[in-house]
KOLKOL-877117 format. One record per residue: chain; residue number from 0; y, x negated, z negated of N, C-alpha, C, O, CB in turn; residue in one letter. Coordinates in Angstrom, 2 decimals, decimal comma. Atoms other than C-alpha are relative to their C-alpha. Last residue first. Glycine has a CB too. Example, Ala and Ser with C-alpha at 12.3 -4.5 7.8 and 13.67 -1.06 7.14 Angstrom:
+-------+-----+---------+---------+---------+---------+---------+---------+---------+---------+---------+---------+---------+---------+---------+---------+---------+------+
! kette !  nr !      nv !      nu !      nw !     cav !     cau !     caw !      cv !      cu !      cw !      ov !      ou !      ow !     cbv !     cbu !     cbw ! rest !
+-------+-----+---------+---------+---------+---------+---------+---------+---------+---------+---------+---------+---------+---------+---------+---------+---------+------+
!     A !   1 !   -1,19 !    0,82 !    0,06 !   -1,06 !  -13,67 !   -7,14 !    1,09 !    0,77 !   -0,73 !    2,20 !    0,26 !   -0,90 !    0,46 !   -0,41 !    1,42 !    S !
!     A !   0 !   -1,19 !   -0,89 !    0,00 !   -4,50 !  -12,30 !   -7,80 !    1,20 !   -0,90 !    0,00 !    1,18 !   -1,94 !   -0,66 !    0,03 !    0,99 !   -1,25 !    A !
+-------+-----+---------+---------+---------+---------+---------+---------+---------+---------+---------+---------+---------+---------+---------+---------+---------+------+
// end
This chain:
+-------+-----+---------+---------+---------+---------+---------+---------+---------+---------+---------+---------+---------+---------+---------+---------+---------+------+
! kette !  nr !      nv !      nu !      nw !     cav !     cau !     caw !      cv !      cu !      cw !      ov !      ou !      ow !     cbv !     cbu !     cbw ! rest !
+-------+-----+---------+---------+---------+---------+---------+---------+---------+---------+---------+---------+---------+---------+---------+---------+---------+------+
!     A ! 100 !    0,69 !   -1,08 !    0,18 !  -50,42 !   -0,29 !   -9,88 !   -1,27 !   -0,06 !   -0,41 !   -1,91 !    0,97 !   -0,58 !    0,03 !    0,62 !    0,95 !    G !
!     A !  99 !   -0,25 !   -0,41 !    1,52 !  -47,91 !   -3,00 !  -10,82 !   -1,03 !    1,16 !    0,09 !   -1,14 !    1,76 !   -0,98 !    1,75 !    0,50 !   -0,50 !    F !
!     A !  98 !   -0,01 !    0,99 !    0,98 !  -48,54 !   -5,11 !   -7,47 !   -0,17 !    0,49 !   -1,38 !   -0,83 !   -0,21 !   -2,15 !    1,18 !   -0,72 !    0,10 !    F !
!     A !  97 !    1,15 !    0,94 !   -0,08 !  -49,99 !   -2,64 !   -5,10 !    0,14 !   -0,97 !   -0,89 !   -0,90 !   -1,47 !   -1,31 !   -0,19 !   -0,61 !    1,25 !    K !
!     A !  96 !    1,35 !   -0,76 !    0,27 !  -47,98 !    0,55 !   -6,26 !   -0,91 !   -1,40 !    0,15 !   -1,72 !   -1,60 !   -0,76 !   -0,44 !    1,44 !    1,26 !    A !
!     A !  95 !   -0,12 !   -0,09 !    1,28 !  -44,61 !   -1,55 !   -5,99 !   -1,50 !    0,49 !   -0,65 !   -1,97 !    0,01 !   -1,68 !    1,22 !    0,95 !   -0,26 !    Y !
!     A !  94 !   -0,04 !    1,20 !    0,60 !  -45,38 !   -2,78 !   -2,67 !    0,14 !    0,17 !   -1,36 !   -0,30 !   -0,78 !   -2,01 !    0,95 !   -0,78 !    0,50 !    L !
!     A !  93 !    1,41 !    0,67 !   -0,29 !  -46,19 !    0,75 !   -1,44 !   -0,17 !   -1,32 !   -0,63 !   -1,24 !   -1,50 !   -1,21 !   -0,24 !   -0,23 !    1,53 !    W !
!     A !  92 !    1,05 !   -0,49 !    0,93 !  -43,16 !    2,08 !   -3,06 !   -1,26 !   -0,63 !    0,18 !   -1,90 !   -1,10 !   -0,76 !   -0,22 !    1,41 !    0,13 !    I !
!     A !  91 !   -0,31 !    0,24 !    1,41 !  -40,97 !   -0,54 !   -1,49 !   -0,99 !    0,55 !   -1,07 !   -1,51 !   -0,06 !   -2,00 !    1,32 !    0,58 !   -0,27 !    S !
!     A !  90 !    0,56 !    1,33 !    0,25 !  -42,56 !    0,03 !    1,83 !    0,16 !   -0,47 !   -1,43 !   -0,79 !   -0,95 !   -2,06 !    0,63 !   -1,00 !    0,91 !    Q !
!     A !  89 !    1,32 !   -0,01 !    0,28 !  -41,92 !    3,87 !    1,52 !   -0,60 !   -1,40 !   -0,02 !   -1,67 !   -1,51 !   -0,62 !   -0,66 !    0,86 !    0,93 !    L !
!     A !  88 !    0,37 !   -0,75 !    1,21 !  -38,37 !    3,24 !    0,75 !   -1,42 !    0,00 !   -0,12 !   -1,96 !   -0,48 !   -1,12 !    0,51 !    1,40 !    0,00 !    S !
!     A !  87 !   -0,01 !    0,90 !    1,24 !  -37,99 !    0,64 !    3,52 !   -0,42 !    0,58 !   -1,30 !   -1,09 !   -0,08 !   -2,10 !    1,33 !   -0,52 !   -0,21 !    L !
!     A !  86 !    0,92 !    1,08 !   -0,09 !  -39,32 !    3,08 !    6,11 !    0,08 !   -0,92 !   -1,24 !   -0,86 !   -1,07 !   -2,02 !    0,26 !   -0,78 !    1,26 !    I !
!     A !  85 !    1,14 !   -0,69 !    0,52 !  -36,97 !    5,92 !    4,71 !   -1,25 !   -1,04 !    0,22 !   -2,05 !   -1,14 !   -0,71 !   -0,21 !    1,48 !    0,79 !    S !
!     A !  84 !   -0,12 !   -0,24 !    1,46 !  -33,90 !    3,77 !    4,87 !   -1,42 !    0,51 !   -0,57 !   -1,95 !    0,13 !   -1,61 !    1,19 !    1,11 !   -0,29 !    V !
!     A !  83 !    0,29 !    1,48 !    0,66 !  -35,00 !    2,56 !    8,43 !    0,26 !    0,18 !   -1,48 !   -0,38 !   -0,61 !   -2,17 !    1,05 !   -1,29 !    0,61 !    I !
!     A !  82 !    1,57 !    0,55 !   -0,27 !  -35,48 !    6,11 !    9,62 !   -0,19 !   -1,22 !   -0,70 !   -1,18 !   -1,43 !   -1,40 !   -0,37 !   -0,32 !    1,60 !    I !
!     A !  81 !    0,99 !   -0,67 !    0,93 !  -32,17 !    7,15 !    7,84 !   -1,32 !   -0,32 !    0,32 !   -2,10 !   -0,43 !   -0,63 !    0,11 !    1,45 !    0,01 !    S !
!     A !  80 !   -0,06 !    0,67 !    1,36 !  -30,34 !    4,39 !    9,64 !   -0,75 !    0,73 !   -0,91 !   -1,35 !    0,10 !   -1,78 !    1,36 !   -0,14 !   -0,55 !    V !
!     A !  79 !    0,57 !    1,18 !    0,25 !  -31,68 !    5,62 !   13,07 !   -0,03 !   -0,79 !   -1,40 !   -0,98 !   -1,46 !   -1,81 !    0,53 !   -0,70 !    0,85 !    F !
!     A !  78 !    1,43 !   -0,29 !   -0,10 !  -30,75 !    9,16 !   12,53 !   -0,65 !   -1,44 !   -0,11 !   -1,43 !   -1,67 !   -1,03 !   -0,38 !    0,81 !    1,42 !    I !
!     A !  77 !    0,23 !   -0,47 !    1,33 !  -27,17 !    8,14 !   11,51 !   -1,56 !    0,34 !   -0,05 !   -2,15 !    0,18 !   -1,12 !    0,96 !    1,30 !   -0,35 !    L !
!     A !  76 !    0,25 !    1,02 !    1,14 !  -26,99 !    6,04 !   14,40 !   -0,27 !    0,40 !   -1,39 !   -0,75 !   -0,35 !   -2,24 !    1,10 !   -0,81 !   -0,12 !    F !
!     A !  75 !    1,12 !    0,83 !    0,05 !  -28,10 !    8,68 !   16,72 !   -0,10 !   -1,14 !   -0,89 !   -1,14 !   -1,63 !   -1,31 !   -0,19 !   -0,42 !    1,15 !    W !
!     A !  74 !    1,10 !   -0,64 !    0,51 !  -25,55 !   11,15 !   15,50 !   -1,31 !   -1,08 !    0,12 !   -2,07 !   -1,30 !   -0,83 !   -0,20 !    1,42 !    0,82 !    N !
!     A !  73 !    0,87 !   -0,97 !   -0,76 !  -22,57 !    9,04 !   16,20 !   -1,34 !    0,31 !   -0,46 !   -1,95 !   -0,53 !   -1,11 !   -0,17 !   -0,44 !    1,28 !    P !
!     A !  72 !    1,46 !    0,84 !    0,03 !  -20,40 !    8,04 !   13,50 !   -0,78 !    0,81 !    1,02 !   -0,89 !    2,03 !    0,97 !   -0,89 !   -0,04 !   -1,63 !    I !
!     A !  71 !    1,17 !   -0,80 !    0,37 !  -16,75 !    9,60 !   14,18 !   -1,20 !   -1,03 !    0,19 !   -1,19 !   -1,96 !    0,99 !   -0,16 !    1,41 !    0,95 !    T !
!     A !  70 !    0,26 !    0,04 !    1,43 !  -13,57 !    7,38 !   14,14 !   -1,45 !    0,52 !   -0,35 !   -2,03 !    0,06 !   -1,34 !    1,08 !    0,85 !   -0,74 !    V !
!     A !  69 !    0,11 !    1,38 !    0,33 !  -12,68 !    6,77 !   17,79 !   -0,59 !   -0,22 !   -1,32 !   -1,05 !   -1,34 !   -1,54 !    1,28 !   -0,64 !    0,08 !    Q !
!     A !  68 !    0,84 !    0,70 !   -0,88 !  -13,28 !   10,25 !   18,98 !   -0,12 !   -1,39 !   -0,43 !   -1,26 !   -1,85 !   -0,33 !    0,48 !    0,07 !    1,38 !    K !
!     A !  67 !    1,24 !   -0,47 !    0,47 !  -11,58 !   11,73 !   15,81 !   -1,14 !   -0,64 !    1,11 !   -2,26 !   -0,95 !    0,69 !    0,04 !    1,73 !   -0,11 !    K !
!     A !  66 !    0,41 !    0,64 !    1,25 !   -8,57 !    9,72 !   16,35 !   -1,49 !    0,46 !   -0,36 !   -2,28 !   -0,32 !   -0,90 !    1,05 !    0,39 !   -1,19 !    L !
!     A !  65 !    0,50 !    1,33 !   -0,30 !   -8,44 !   10,83 !   20,02 !   -0,55 !   -0,77 !   -1,35 !   -1,55 !   -1,49 !   -1,38 !    1,20 !   -0,84 !    0,70 !    S !
!     A !  64 !    1,10 !    0,19 !   -0,71 !   -8,43 !   14,35 !   18,99 !   -0,46 !   -1,38 !    0,40 !   -1,65 !   -1,69 !    0,39 !    0,16 !    0,69 !    1,03 !    N !
!     A !  63 !    1,29 !   -0,46 !    0,75 !   -6,05 !   13,94 !   16,35 !   -1,09 !   -0,05 !    0,60 !   -2,02 !   -0,65 !    0,07 !    0,00 !    1,21 !   -0,43 !    Q !
!     A !  62 !    0,08 !    1,23 !    0,75 !   -3,42 !   12,00 !   18,65 !   -1,34 !    0,31 !   -0,92 !   -2,26 !   -0,50 !   -0,99 !    1,46 !   -0,31 !   -0,91 !    F !
!     A !  61 !    0,40 !    1,12 !   -0,67 !   -3,70 !   14,81 !   21,24 !   -0,42 !   -1,19 !   -0,83 !   -1,47 !   -1,78 !   -0,56 !    1,00 !   -0,35 !    0,84 !    E !
!     A !  60 !    1,21 !   -0,47 !   -0,39 !   -3,10 !   17,43 !   18,57 !   -0,86 !   -1,01 !    0,88 !   -2,01 !   -1,33 !    0,57 !    0,25 !    1,25 !    0,71 !    L !
!     A !  59 !    0,82 !    0,38 !    1,24 !   -0,11 !   15,46 !   17,31 !   -1,40 !    0,61 !    0,24 !   -2,27 !    0,01 !   -0,39 !    0,69 !    0,58 !   -1,43 !    L !
!     A !  58 !    0,20 !    1,39 !    0,28 !    1,21 !   15,23 !   20,93 !   -0,91 !   -0,32 !   -1,01 !   -1,83 !   -1,13 !   -0,91 !    1,14 !   -0,59 !   -0,32 !    I !
!     A !  57 !    0,97 !    0,53 !   -1,12 !    0,73 !   18,90 !   21,67 !   -0,36 !   -1,40 !   -0,17 !   -1,53 !   -1,76 !   -0,06 !    0,61 !    0,12 !    1,40 !    A !
!     A !  56 !    1,41 !   -0,27 !    0,30 !    2,29 !   19,60 !   18,27 !   -0,92 !   -0,27 !    0,90 !   -2,04 !   -0,61 !    0,53 !   -0,20 !    1,21 !   -0,28 !    K !
!     A !  55 !    0,71 !    0,80 !    1,39 !    5,21 !   17,56 !   18,95 !   -1,24 !    0,42 !   -0,27 !   -2,13 !   -0,42 !   -0,41 !    0,74 !    0,22 !   -1,38 !    L !
!     A !  54 !    0,12 !    1,35 !   -0,52 !    5,78 !   19,24 !   22,59 !   -0,71 !   -0,89 !   -1,13 !   -1,79 !   -1,47 !   -1,02 !    1,48 !   -0,58 !    0,42 !    E !
!     A !  53 !    1,16 !   -0,23 !   -0,91 !    5,69 !   22,79 !   21,02 !   -0,45 !   -1,54 !    0,55 !   -1,61 !   -1,89 !    0,33 !    0,48 !    1,10 !    1,33 !    T !
!     A !  52 !    0,97 !    0,84 !    0,41 !    8,03 !   21,90 !   18,23 !   -1,46 !   -0,07 !    0,84 !   -2,50 !   -0,65 !    0,54 !   -0,19 !    0,38 !   -1,36 !    L !
!     A !  51 !    1,31 !   -0,42 !   -0,84 !   11,23 !   23,01 !   19,65 !   -1,08 !   -0,83 !   -0,38 !   -1,00 !   -2,04 !   -0,15 !    0,15 !   -0,13 !    1,59 !    E !
!     A !  50 !    0,84 !    1,31 !   -0,75 !   13,74 !   22,41 !   16,77 !   -1,27 !    0,70 !    0,81 !   -2,09 !    1,51 !    0,36 !   -0,71 !   -1,28 !   -1,32 !    V !
!     A !  49 !    1,31 !   -0,39 !   -0,37 !   16,45 !   25,06 !   15,88 !   -0,75 !   -1,32 !    0,72 !   -0,30 !   -2,07 !    1,59 !    0,12 !    1,31 !    1,01 !    R !
!     A !  48 !    0,52 !    1,14 !   -0,80 !   19,49 !   23,84 !   13,92 !   -1,62 !    0,81 !    0,37 !   -2,41 !    1,24 !   -0,47 !   -0,04 !   -1,73 !   -1,08 !    A !
!     A !  47 !    1,27 !   -0,65 !   -0,38 !   21,86 !   26,60 !   12,28 !   -0,63 !   -0,91 !    1,09 !   -0,06 !   -1,00 !    2,18 !    0,24 !    1,53 !    0,53 !    V !
!     A !  46 !    0,60 !    0,54 !   -1,11 !   24,74 !   24,99 !   10,62 !   -1,32 !    0,47 !    0,31 !   -2,17 !    0,30 !   -0,57 !   -0,03 !   -1,31 !   -0,11 !    I !
!     A !  45 !    1,48 !    0,15 !    0,16 !   26,64 !   26,99 !    8,10 !   -0,27 !   -0,43 !    1,39 !    0,30 !    0,04 !    2,38 !   -0,86 !    1,37 !   -0,49 !    K !
!     A !  44 !    0,58 !   -0,55 !   -1,19 !   30,51 !   26,54 !    8,38 !   -1,33 !   -0,26 !   -0,44 !   -1,53 !   -1,28 !   -1,12 !    0,43 !   -0,62 !    1,44 !    T !
!     A !  43 !    0,71 !   -1,43 !    0,17 !   32,00 !   26,20 !    4,92 !   -0,80 !    0,57 !    0,87 !   -1,41 !    1,62 !    0,61 !    0,81 !    0,92 !   -0,13 !    N !
!     A !  42 !    0,79 !   -0,03 !    1,36 !   32,49 !   22,42 !    5,02 !   -0,53 !    1,21 !   -0,03 !   -1,76 !    1,28 !   -0,14 !    0,81 !   -0,21 !   -1,31 !    K !
!     A !  41 !    1,33 !    1,00 !   -0,30 !   33,72 !   22,43 !    8,65 !   -0,87 !    0,22 !   -1,28 !   -2,01 !    0,67 !   -1,16 !    0,42 !   -1,82 !    0,20 !    L !
!     A !  40 !    0,80 !   -0,80 !   -0,82 !   36,37 !   25,20 !    7,77 !   -1,30 !   -0,56 !    0,51 !   -2,24 !    0,16 !    0,84 !    0,75 !    0,38 !    1,05 !    E !
!     A !  39 !    0,48 !   -1,09 !    0,74 !   37,47 !   23,06 !    4,94 !   -0,76 !    0,84 !    0,78 !   -1,88 !    1,15 !    0,37 !    1,00 !    0,70 !   -0,59 !    N !
!     A !  38 !    1,10 !    0,82 !    0,98 !   37,85 !   19,96 !    7,02 !   -0,82 !    1,02 !   -0,76 !   -2,05 !    1,00 !   -0,86 !    0,76 !   -1,03 !   -1,18 !    L !
!     A !  37 !    1,03 !    0,10 !   -1,04 !   39,86 !   22,14 !    9,64 !   -1,22 !   -0,53 !   -0,84 !   -2,37 !   -0,11 !   -0,67 !    0,44 !   -1,02 !    1,29 !    R !
!     A !  36 !    0,54 !   -1,42 !   -0,47 !   42,07 !   23,25 !    6,92 !   -1,02 !    0,04 !    0,75 !   -1,82 !    0,97 !    0,65 !    0,86 !    0,73 !    0,69 !    E !
!     A !  35 !    0,76 !   -0,40 !    1,38 !   42,64 !   19,76 !    5,30 !   -0,76 !    1,52 !    0,43 !   -1,86 !    1,91 !    0,04 !    1,30 !    0,22 !   -1,50 !    A !
!     A !  34 !    1,06 !    0,49 !    0,29 !   43,48 !   18,67 !    9,03 !   -0,79 !    0,37 !   -1,21 !   -2,02 !    0,37 !   -1,18 !    0,23 !   -1,09 !    0,04 !    I !
!     A !  33 !    0,97 !   -0,50 !   -1,03 !   45,95 !   21,33 !    9,58 !   -1,42 !   -0,74 !   -0,17 !   -2,46 !   -0,09 !   -0,23 !    0,62 !   -0,26 !    1,51 !    V !
!     A !  32 !    0,12 !   -1,34 !    0,07 !   47,68 !   20,65 !    6,33 !   -1,11 !    0,56 !    0,78 !   -2,08 !    1,18 !    0,35 !    1,16 !    0,55 !    0,36 !    P !
!     A !  31 !    0,86 !   -0,14 !    1,13 !   47,61 !   16,91 !    6,84 !   -0,52 !    1,46 !   -0,41 !   -1,71 !    1,57 !   -0,69 !    0,72 !   -0,57 !   -1,11 !    A !
!     A !  30 !    1,61 !   -0,16 !   -0,45 !   49,19 !   17,07 !   10,11 !   -0,76 !    0,29 !   -0,93 !   -1,59 !    1,17 !   -0,71 !   -0,66 !   -1,14 !    0,55 !    V !
!     A !  29 !   -0,06 !   -1,31 !   -0,85 !   53,06 !   17,32 !    9,04 !   -1,53 !    0,37 !    0,33 !   -1,86 !    1,55 !    0,26 !    0,92 !   -0,22 !    1,46 !    E !
!     A !  28 !   -0,37 !   -0,98 !    0,79 !   52,43 !   14,80 !    6,30 !    0,12 !    1,27 !    0,65 !   -0,17 !    2,32 !    0,08 !    1,11 !   -0,34 !   -0,58 !    N !
!     A !  27 !    1,19 !   -0,15 !    0,66 !   50,70 !   12,48 !    8,84 !    0,25 !    1,11 !   -0,99 !   -0,69 !    1,89 !   -1,10 !   -0,48 !   -1,28 !   -0,62 !    I !
!     A !  26 !    0,76 !   -0,69 !   -0,89 !   53,79 !   12,80 !   10,98 !   -1,23 !    0,25 !   -0,74 !   -1,66 !    1,39 !   -0,57 !   -0,18 !   -0,72 !    1,29 !    N !
!     A !  25 !   -0,52 !   -1,32 !   -0,38 !   56,27 !   12,15 !    8,31 !   -0,95 !    0,60 !    0,89 !   -1,03 !    1,83 !    0,83 !    1,36 !   -0,05 !    0,63 !    K !
!     A !  24 !    0,26 !   -1,07 !    1,09 !   54,27 !    9,25 !    7,17 !    0,27 !    1,30 !    0,23 !   -0,56 !    2,17 !   -0,03 !    0,67 !   -0,23 !   -1,12 !    S !
!     A !  23 !    1,58 !   -0,28 !   -0,15 !   54,12 !    7,78 !   10,77 !   -0,27 !    0,95 !   -1,32 !   -0,95 !    1,98 !   -1,29 !   -1,05 !   -1,58 !   -0,02 !    T !
!     A !  22 !    0,25 !   -1,14 !   -1,10 !   58,12 !    8,40 !   11,01 !   -1,67 !    0,33 !   -0,11 !   -2,16 !    1,45 !    0,04 !    0,49 !   -0,60 !    1,75 !    I !
!     A !  21 !   -0,66 !   -1,33 !    0,52 !   58,67 !    6,55 !    7,66 !   -0,53 !    1,13 !    0,98 !   -1,04 !    2,19 !    0,62 !    1,75 !   -0,07 !    0,03 !    R !
!     A !  20 !    0,75 !   -0,48 !    1,17 !   56,34 !    3,65 !    8,54 !    0,50 !    1,19 !   -0,40 !   -0,34 !    1,96 !   -0,86 !    0,00 !   -0,88 !   -1,10 !    L !
!     A !  19 !    1,17 !   -0,39 !   -0,61 !   58,00 !    3,12 !   11,91 !   -1,00 !    0,57 !   -1,06 !   -1,80 !    1,47 !   -0,78 !   -0,58 !   -1,16 !    0,77 !    V !
!     A !  18 !   -0,23 !   -1,11 !   -0,89 !   61,24 !    3,00 !   10,22 !   -1,06 !    0,64 !    0,49 !   -1,17 !    1,86 !    0,43 !    0,67 !   -0,34 !    1,02 !    E !
!     A !  17 !   -0,18 !   -1,44 !    0,89 !   59,93 !    0,69 !    7,57 !    0,40 !    1,20 !    0,62 !    0,10 !    2,25 !    0,06 !    1,01 !   -0,10 !   -1,05 !    I !
!     A !  16 !    1,28 !   -0,27 !    0,39 !   58,86 !   -1,64 !   10,55 !   -0,08 !    1,12 !   -1,11 !   -0,88 !    2,05 !   -1,10 !   -0,60 !   -1,26 !   -0,44 !    E !
!     A !  15 !    1,04 !   -0,80 !   -1,02 !   62,00 !   -1,52 !   12,27 !   -1,20 !    0,36 !   -0,54 !   -1,64 !    1,47 !   -0,23 !   -0,40 !   -0,77 !    1,22 !    H !
!     A !  14 !   -0,81 !   -1,17 !   -0,16 !   64,05 !   -2,60 !    9,00 !   -0,83 !    0,80 !    0,96 !   -1,32 !    1,87 !    0,60 !    1,50 !   -0,29 !    0,51 !    T !
!     A !  13 !    0,44 !   -0,91 !    1,03 !   61,52 !   -5,27 !    8,58 !    0,29 !    1,47 !   -0,11 !   -0,47 !    2,38 !   -0,43 !    0,42 !   -0,48 !   -1,06 !    L !
!     A !  12 !    1,40 !   -0,14 !    0,05 !   61,88 !   -6,76 !   11,86 !   -0,30 !    0,93 !   -1,10 !   -0,89 !    1,99 !   -0,88 !   -0,70 !   -1,31 !   -0,16 !    I !
!     A !  11 !    0,00 !   -1,04 !   -1,10 !   65,84 !   -6,52 !   11,78 !   -1,47 !    0,43 !    0,14 !   -1,66 !    1,64 !    0,28 !    0,60 !   -0,59 !    1,43 !    E !
!     A !  10 !   -0,61 !   -1,38 !    0,87 !   65,63 !   -8,21 !    8,30 !   -0,19 !    1,09 !    1,06 !   -0,65 !    2,20 !    0,79 !    1,86 !   -0,08 !   -0,53 !    L !
!     A !   9 !    0,88 !   -0,40 !    0,93 !   63,51 !  -10,88 !    9,78 !    0,40 !    1,30 !   -0,59 !   -0,36 !    2,19 !   -0,98 !   -0,16 !   -1,00 !   -0,96 !    L !
!     A !   8 !    0,96 !   -0,54 !   -0,77 !   65,92 !  -11,45 !   12,67 !   -1,23 !    0,61 !   -0,75 !   -1,90 !    1,48 !   -0,20 !   -0,37 !   -0,99 !    0,89 !    K !
!     A !   7 !   -0,35 !   -1,18 !   -0,90 !   68,64 !  -11,77 !   10,47 !   -1,12 !    0,64 !    0,50 !   -1,49 !    1,77 !    0,17 !    0,81 !   -0,37 !    1,14 !    R !
!     A !   6 !    0,21 !   -0,84 !    1,08 !   66,82 !  -14,27 !    8,06 !    0,49 !    1,36 !    0,82 !   -0,16 !    2,40 !    0,70 !    0,86 !   -0,47 !   -1,47 !    Q !
!     A !   5 !    1,51 !   -0,41 !    0,28 !   66,00 !  -16,14 !   11,18 !   -0,14 !    0,99 !   -1,12 !   -1,15 !    1,69 !   -1,25 !   -0,89 !   -1,26 !   -0,39 !    S !
!     A !   4 !    0,67 !   -0,73 !   -1,23 !   69,50 !  -16,07 !   12,32 !   -1,27 !    0,46 !   -0,27 !   -1,65 !    1,59 !    0,00 !   -0,14 !   -0,85 !    1,21 !    L !
!     A !   3 !   -0,38 !   -1,44 !   -0,13 !   70,91 !  -16,91 !    8,97 !   -0,50 !    0,77 !    1,13 !   -0,67 !    1,99 !    1,06 !    1,38 !    0,10 !    0,06 !    N !
!     A !   2 !    0,62 !   -0,93 !    1,13 !   68,71 !  -19,90 !    8,58 !    0,35 !    1,40 !    0,07 !   -0,46 !    2,32 !   -0,02 !    0,42 !   -0,43 !   -1,37 !    E !
!     A !   1 !    1,22 !   -0,34 !   -0,19 !   69,61 !  -21,31 !   11,92 !   -0,77 !    1,12 !   -1,03 !   -1,47 !    2,11 !   -0,82 !   -0,61 !   -1,24 !    0,03 !    T !
!     A !   0 !   -0,02 !   -1,17 !   -0,79 !   73,10 !  -21,23 !   10,91 !   -1,32 !    0,46 !    0,41 !   -1,56 !    1,67 !    0,38 !    0,80 !   -0,19 !    1,13 !    M !
+-------+-----+---------+---------+---------+---------+---------+---------+---------+---------+---------+---------+---------+---------+---------+---------+---------+------+
// end
């Protein structure tokens, strides 16, 4: 007797689910053309995007300025290095002339 009851209950549940599936399929079929039309409209619509770049340009300019300040070699250092190189060159020439001249 319990097997018959459980089979009957299972049959009722399956019947109910099939009916829900039919109703859902019917609703989907009714709405599908509208959805397809809207998707087609979205596909064919051109999107115009405008981006405000003034803040970005200001940040970029500020970054470039700070980078230039950090990376540049000071003039006094270049003068110092050129003086040292000149002295060493003159000393090398003088020593070369003294030993081989």
